[in-house]
C-alpha positions as a LaTeX table, in Angstrom:
\begin{tabular}{lrrr}
\hline
Residue & $x$ (\AA) & $y$ (\AA) & $z$ (\AA) \\
\hline
Unk1 & $-23.29$ & 74.85 & 25.44 \\
Unk2 & $-26.06$ & 76.20 & 27.74 \\
Unk3 & $-27.35$ & 74.03 & 30.58 \\
Unk4 & $-30.66$ & 73.23 & 28.87 \\
Unk5 & $-28.80$ & 72.10 & 25.75 \\
Unk6 & $-26.64$ & 69.84 & 27.92 \\
Unk7 & $-29.75$ & 68.33 & 29.51 \\
Unk8 & $-31.33$ & 67.82 & 26.08 \\
Unk9 & $-28.16$ & 66.14 & 24.84 \\
Unk10 & $-28.11$ & 63.90 & 27.92 \\
Unk11 & $-31.77$ & 63.01 & 27.39 \\
Unk12 & $-31.13$ & 61.85 & 23.83 \\
Unk13 & $-28.09$ & 59.83 & 24.89 \\
Unk14 & $-30.18$ & 58.10 & 27.56 \\
Unk15 & $-32.97$ & 57.44 & 25.07 \\
Unk16 & $-30.53$ & 55.86 & 22.61 \\
Unk17 & $-29.00$ & 53.68 & 25.32 \\
Unk18 & $-32.41$ & 52.47 & 26.54 \\
Unk19 & $-33.54$ & 51.90 & 22.96 \\
Unk20 & $-30.56$ & 49.61 & 22.44 \\
Unk21 & $-31.38$ & 47.71 & 25.64 \\
Unk22 & $-35.01$ & 47.36 & 24.50 \\
Unk23 & $-34.07$ & 46.06 & 21.03 \\
Unk24 & $-31.62$ & 43.48 & 22.38 \\
Unk25 & $-34.07$ & 42.51 & 25.14 \\
Unk26 & $-36.67$ & 41.69 & 22.49 \\
Unk27 & $-34.08$ & 39.55 & 20.68 \\
Unk28 & $-33.21$ & 37.94 & 24.01 \\
Unk29 & $-36.86$ & 37.11 & 24.69 \\
Unk30 & $-37.15$ & 35.45 & 21.27 \\
Unk31 & $-34.18$ & 33.21 & 22.08 \\
Unk32 & $-34.95$ & 32.98 & 25.81 \\
Unk33 & $-35.45$ & 29.21 & 25.75 \\
Unk34 & $-31.94$ & 28.65 & 24.37 \\
Unk35 & $-30.49$ & 31.18 & 26.81 \\
Unk36 & $-32.17$ & 29.50 & 29.79 \\
Unk37 & $-30.76$ & 26.16 & 28.65 \\
Unk38 & $-27.25$ & 27.66 & 28.58 \\
Unk39 & $-27.69$ & 29.27 & 31.99 \\
Unk40 & $-29.02$ & 25.98 & 33.38 \\
Unk41 & $-25.85$ & 24.05 & 32.51 \\
Unk42 & $-24.12$ & 24.75 & 35.87 \\
Unk43 & $-27.00$ & 23.39 & 37.95 \\
Unk44 & $-27.25$ & 20.28 & 35.75 \\
Unk45 & $-23.65$ & 19.39 & 36.66 \\
Unk46 & $-24.20$ & 19.38 & 40.42 \\
Unk47 & $-23.74$ & 16.18 & 42.39 \\
Unk48 & $-26.05$ & 15.45 & 44.17 \\
Unk49 & $-28.34$ & 16.83 & 41.46 \\
Unk50 & $-30.35$ & 19.98 & 42.02 \\
Unk51 & $-33.55$ & 19.97 & 39.97 \\
Unk52 & $-35.21$ & 23.07 & 38.53 \\
Unk53 & $-38.88$ & 23.50 & 39.30 \\
Unk54 & $-41.62$ & 25.93 & 38.25 \\
Unk55 & $-44.18$ & 26.61 & 40.99 \\
Unk56 & $-46.22$ & 29.53 & 39.62 \\
Unk57 & $-48.19$ & 30.25 & 36.47 \\
Unk58 & $-45.98$ & 33.23 & 35.57 \\
Unk59 & $-42.74$ & 31.59 & 36.69 \\
Unk60 & $-41.42$ & 30.67 & 33.26 \\
Unk61 & $-42.59$ & 33.94 & 31.71 \\
Unk62 & $-40.85$ & 36.00 & 34.40 \\
Unk63 & $-37.73$ & 33.88 & 33.99 \\
Unk64 & $-37.73$ & 34.60 & 30.24 \\
Unk65 & $-38.24$ & 38.32 & 30.89 \\
Unk66 & $-35.36$ & 38.43 & 33.33 \\
Unk67 & $-33.02$ & 36.65 & 30.93 \\
Unk68 & $-34.10$ & 38.96 & 28.11 \\
Unk69 & $-33.45$ & 42.13 & 30.15 \\
Unk70 & $-30.05$ & 40.90 & 31.33 \\
Unk71 & $-29.07$ & 40.04 & 27.76 \\
Unk72 & $-30.28$ & 43.48 & 26.64 \\
Unk73 & $-28.08$ & 45.20 & 29.23 \\
Unk74 & $-25.00$ & 43.08 & 28.53 \\
Unk75 & $-25.17$ & 43.26 & 24.74 \\
Unk76 & $-25.92$ & 47.01 & 24.86 \\
Unk77 & $-22.80$ & 47.71 & 26.91 \\
Unk78 & $-20.79$ & 48.96 & 23.87 \\
Unk79 & $-23.68$ & 51.26 & 22.90 \\
Unk80 & $-24.04$ & 52.56 & 26.46 \\
Unk81 & $-20.32$ & 53.28 & 26.76 \\
Unk82 & $-20.31$ & 54.93 & 23.33 \\
Unk83 & $-23.19$ & 57.23 & 24.33 \\
Unk84 & $-21.41$ & 58.17 & 27.55 \\
Unk85 & $-18.26$ & 58.88 & 25.57 \\
Unk86 & $-20.12$ & 61.03 & 23.00 \\
Unk87 & $-21.62$ & 63.06 & 25.85 \\
Unk88 & $-18.38$ & 63.78 & 27.73 \\
Unk89 & $-15.97$ & 63.91 & 24.75 \\
Unk90 & $-16.49$ & 67.63 & 23.93 \\
Unk91 & $-15.30$ & 68.56 & 27.42 \\
Unk92 & $-12.10$ & 66.50 & 27.31 \\
Unk93 & $-8.62$ & 67.59 & 26.35 \\
Unk94 & $-6.91$ & 66.20 & 23.28 \\
Unk95 & $-4.63$ & 63.84 & 25.23 \\
Unk96 & $-7.62$ & 62.62 & 27.26 \\
Unk97 & $-9.50$ & 61.80 & 24.06 \\
Unk98 & $-6.56$ & 59.83 & 22.70 \\
Unk99 & $-6.80$ & 57.02 & 25.28 \\
Unk100 & $-10.62$ & 56.83 & 25.14 \\
Unk101 & $-10.92$ & 54.06 & 22.48 \\
Unk102 & $-8.55$ & 51.80 & 24.44 \\
Unk103 & $-10.42$ & 52.63 & 27.64 \\
Unk104 & $-13.75$ & 51.67 & 26.07 \\
Unk105 & $-12.37$ & 48.35 & 24.83 \\
Unk106 & $-10.82$ & 47.68 & 28.24 \\
Unk107 & $-14.15$ & 48.39 & 29.95 \\
Unk108 & $-15.99$ & 45.93 & 27.73 \\
Unk109 & $-13.23$ & 43.32 & 28.06 \\
Unk110 & $-13.19$ & 43.62 & 31.87 \\
Unk111 & $-16.95$ & 43.14 & 32.10 \\
Unk112 & $-16.81$ & 40.07 & 29.84 \\
Unk113 & $-13.96$ & 38.54 & 31.86 \\
Unk114 & $-15.84$ & 39.15 & 35.11 \\
Unk115 & $-19.04$ & 37.62 & 33.74 \\
Unk116 & $-17.20$ & 34.55 & 32.43 \\
Unk117 & $-15.39$ & 34.17 & 35.76 \\
Unk118 & $-18.75$ & 34.17 & 37.52 \\
Unk119 & $-20.34$ & 31.69 & 35.09 \\
Unk120 & $-17.48$ & 29.19 & 34.89 \\
Unk121 & $-16.01$ & 29.48 & 38.39 \\
Unk122 & $-18.19$ & 31.18 & 41.01 \\
Unk123 & $-21.58$ & 29.73 & 40.08 \\
Unk124 & $-20.48$ & 26.06 & 39.68 \\
Unk125 & $-18.51$ & 26.17 & 42.93 \\
Unk126 & $-21.36$ & 27.69 & 44.92 \\
Unk127 & $-23.97$ & 25.31 & 43.44 \\
Unk128 & $-21.85$ & 22.25 & 44.19 \\
Unk129 & $-21.31$ & 23.54 & 47.73 \\
Unk130 & $-25.06$ & 23.93 & 48.36 \\
Unk131 & $-25.86$ & 20.62 & 46.68 \\
Unk132 & $-23.57$ & 18.82 & 49.12 \\
Unk133 & $-24.76$ & 20.95 & 52.04 \\
Unk134 & $-28.43$ & 20.14 & 51.37 \\
Unk135 & $-27.84$ & 16.44 & 50.83 \\
Unk136 & $-28.47$ & 13.85 & 53.50 \\
Unk137 & $-31.73$ & 14.93 & 55.10 \\
Unk138 & $-34.18$ & 12.03 & 54.93 \\
Unk139 & $-37.24$ & 12.70 & 52.80 \\
Unk140 & $-35.92$ & 16.03 & 51.49 \\
Unk141 & $-36.03$ & 16.56 & 47.72 \\
Unk142 & $-33.67$ & 19.28 & 46.50 \\
Unk143 & $-35.71$ & 21.31 & 44.03 \\
Unk144 & $-34.84$ & 24.89 & 43.07 \\
Unk145 & $-37.44$ & 27.17 & 41.50 \\
Unk146 & $-36.43$ & 28.51 & 38.12 \\
Unk147 & $-37.04$ & 32.12 & 39.21 \\
Unk148 & $-34.82$ & 31.77 & 42.29 \\
Unk149 & $-32.10$ & 30.10 & 40.25 \\
Unk150 & $-32.06$ & 32.72 & 37.49 \\
Unk151 & $-32.19$ & 35.54 & 40.06 \\
Unk152 & $-29.19$ & 33.99 & 41.77 \\
Unk153 & $-26.97$ & 33.58 & 38.72 \\
Unk154 & $-27.93$ & 36.79 & 36.89 \\
Unk155 & $-27.18$ & 38.89 & 39.98 \\
Unk156 & $-23.84$ & 37.13 & 40.38 \\
Unk157 & $-22.93$ & 37.54 & 36.70 \\
Unk158 & $-23.85$ & 41.24 & 36.57 \\
Unk159 & $-22.25$ & 42.09 & 39.91 \\
Unk160 & $-19.02$ & 40.22 & 39.17 \\
Unk161 & $-18.86$ & 41.81 & 35.71 \\
Unk162 & $-19.19$ & 45.27 & 37.26 \\
Unk163 & $-16.70$ & 44.39 & 39.99 \\
Unk164 & $-14.06$ & 43.66 & 37.37 \\
Unk165 & $-14.43$ & 47.28 & 36.20 \\
Unk166 & $-12.71$ & 48.50 & 39.38 \\
Unk167 & $-9.21$ & 48.96 & 37.82 \\
Unk168 & $-10.77$ & 50.87 & 34.92 \\
Unk169 & $-12.63$ & 53.19 & 37.32 \\
Unk170 & $-9.48$ & 53.76 & 39.36 \\
Unk171 & $-7.56$ & 54.50 & 36.16 \\
Unk172 & $-10.06$ & 57.23 & 35.24 \\
Unk173 & $-10.06$ & 58.72 & 38.74 \\
Unk174 & $-6.25$ & 58.65 & 38.88 \\
Unk175 & $-6.04$ & 60.21 & 35.42 \\
Unk176 & $-8.11$ & 63.22 & 36.52 \\
Unk177 & $-6.20$ & 63.43 & 39.80 \\
Unk178 & $-8.95$ & 62.44 & 42.23 \\
Unk179 & $-7.09$ & 59.42 & 43.67 \\
Unk180 & $-3.53$ & 58.16 & 43.89 \\
Unk181 & $-1.76$ & 55.03 & 45.07 \\
Unk182 & $-0.93$ & 56.43 & 48.51 \\
Unk183 & $-4.58$ & 57.35 & 49.09 \\
Unk184 & $-5.73$ & 53.88 & 48.09 \\
Unk185 & $-3.20$ & 52.27 & 50.42 \\
Unk186 & $-4.32$ & 54.51 & 53.29 \\
Unk187 & $-7.98$ & 53.49 & 52.95 \\
Unk188 & $-7.25$ & 49.82 & 52.20 \\
Unk189 & $-8.89$ & 48.53 & 55.40 \\
Unk190 & $-12.05$ & 50.57 & 54.82 \\
Unk191 & $-12.11$ & 49.50 & 51.18 \\
Unk192 & $-11.96$ & 45.83 & 52.17 \\
Unk193 & $-14.85$ & 46.39 & 54.59 \\
Unk194 & $-16.85$ & 48.16 & 51.87 \\
Unk195 & $-16.18$ & 45.30 & 49.45 \\
Unk196 & $-17.48$ & 42.76 & 51.98 \\
Unk197 & $-20.60$ & 44.86 & 52.57 \\
Unk198 & $-21.27$ & 45.19 & 48.83 \\
Unk199 & $-20.72$ & 41.47 & 48.33 \\
Unk200 & $-23.20$ & 40.75 & 51.14 \\
Unk201 & $-25.80$ & 43.09 & 49.60 \\
Unk202 & $-25.57$ & 41.98 & 45.97 \\
Unk203 & $-25.10$ & 38.26 & 46.50 \\
Unk204 & $-27.24$ & 35.66 & 48.27 \\
Unk205 & $-27.00$ & 35.77 & 52.03 \\
Unk206 & $-24.43$ & 33.04 & 52.59 \\
Unk207 & $-20.79$ & 33.42 & 53.65 \\
Unk208 & $-19.46$ & 31.08 & 50.94 \\
Unk209 & $-20.73$ & 33.12 & 47.99 \\
Unk210 & $-19.98$ & 36.43 & 49.68 \\
Unk211 & $-16.34$ & 35.54 & 50.31 \\
Unk212 & $-16.06$ & 34.01 & 46.84 \\
Unk213 & $-17.17$ & 37.28 & 45.24 \\
Unk214 & $-15.26$ & 39.53 & 47.65 \\
Unk215 & $-11.91$ & 37.76 & 47.13 \\
Unk216 & $-11.45$ & 38.68 & 43.44 \\
Unk217 & $-12.67$ & 42.22 & 44.24 \\
Unk218 & $-9.96$ & 42.56 & 46.88 \\
Unk219 & $-7.37$ & 41.32 & 44.39 \\
Unk220 & $-8.71$ & 43.82 & 41.85 \\
Unk221 & $-8.35$ & 46.57 & 44.45 \\
Unk222 & $-4.69$ & 45.71 & 44.83 \\
Unk223 & $-4.35$ & 45.78 & 41.03 \\
Unk224 & $-6.02$ & 49.19 & 41.09 \\
Unk225 & $-3.33$ & 50.49 & 43.47 \\
Unk226 & $-0.71$ & 49.42 & 40.95 \\
Unk227 & $-2.69$ & 51.07 & 38.14 \\
Unk228 & $-2.91$ & 54.35 & 40.09 \\
Unk229 & 0.84 & 54.21 & 40.75 \\
Unk230 & 1.54 & 53.64 & 37.06 \\
Unk231 & $-0.69$ & 56.57 & 36.05 \\
Unk232 & 1.14 & 58.82 & 38.51 \\
Unk233 & 4.54 & 57.77 & 37.15 \\
Unk234 & 3.42 & 58.45 & 33.58 \\
Unk235 & 2.10 & 61.86 & 34.61 \\
Unk236 & 5.40 & 62.77 & 36.31 \\
Unk237 & 7.37 & 61.67 & 33.24 \\
Unk238 & 5.13 & 63.76 & 30.99 \\
Unk239 & 5.57 & 66.80 & 33.26 \\
Unk240 & 9.34 & 66.37 & 33.23 \\
Unk241 & 9.40 & 66.15 & 29.43 \\
Unk242 & 7.21 & 69.24 & 29.19 \\
Unk243 & 9.42 & 71.10 & 31.67 \\
Unk244 & 12.57 & 70.17 & 29.73 \\
Unk245 & 10.90 & 71.29 & 26.50 \\
Unk246 & 9.94 & 74.64 & 28.01 \\
Unk247 & 13.51 & 75.08 & 29.29 \\
Unk248 & 14.94 & 74.43 & 25.83 \\
Unk249 & 12.50 & 76.88 & 24.28 \\
Unk250 & 13.48 & 79.58 & 26.77 \\
Unk251 & 17.18 & 79.01 & 26.05 \\
Unk252 & 16.49 & 79.32 & 22.32 \\
Unk253 & 14.60 & 82.58 & 22.90 \\
Unk254 & 17.44 & 84.01 & 24.99 \\
Unk255 & 19.96 & 82.98 & 22.34 \\
Unk256 & 17.90 & 84.64 & 19.62 \\
Unk257 & 17.60 & 87.82 & 21.68 \\
Unk258 & 21.34 & 87.83 & 22.29 \\
Unk259 & 22.19 & 87.32 & 18.63 \\
Unk260 & 19.53 & 89.77 & 17.52 \\
\hline
\end{tabular}
């Protein structure tokens, strides 16, 4: 396919992905009140209690918009992955296409697990930590604006969900031969540093949350090393089987020539 046709194909894939996000975002805005109630459950369980507060005219509206957009992105994930797959599938080999459905399901599953981990573990822990930390100052009332709160938890949910995709990304890179287990071990120290930097950028500026997000990412990096090692072993086994098959075919050809 010519370059312009590739660009046109990419444009339509992007349009379909954004259309899906837009449709689900509209649905999310319709049910934004219920979604905000669900997202507010962690802060309602803090002791001492942290109270949500709206301080601007557009505060609630912006909160609803943010929740709607995040829901649109999360629920459109299967559509986005499908569009990416449809774009790159024609350029893949047959054996590479065979593991694509499982890879897509694994990608979605990893994101969901990461998001749930953030919602049920990371967010409650961090909120309880700050509730205790802020308690005790005379005359201080611990209110949290709804926009700040939703910014905090949506960033954590999205970032943790994407962080849990690390083994899947390493699997793809190892499959195409760009990385291997030895390479990942060699850059382990730099990878840990990069993880800490990313956690500091995408999470609120406090050591507790940063370390809490970075720890599972470091564990996932170690899992990724094991994944890369497994991919390499499977590739070696496949090459050995192919080599043995070629050897048998050559022996059969020589035998046929001899008998002929």
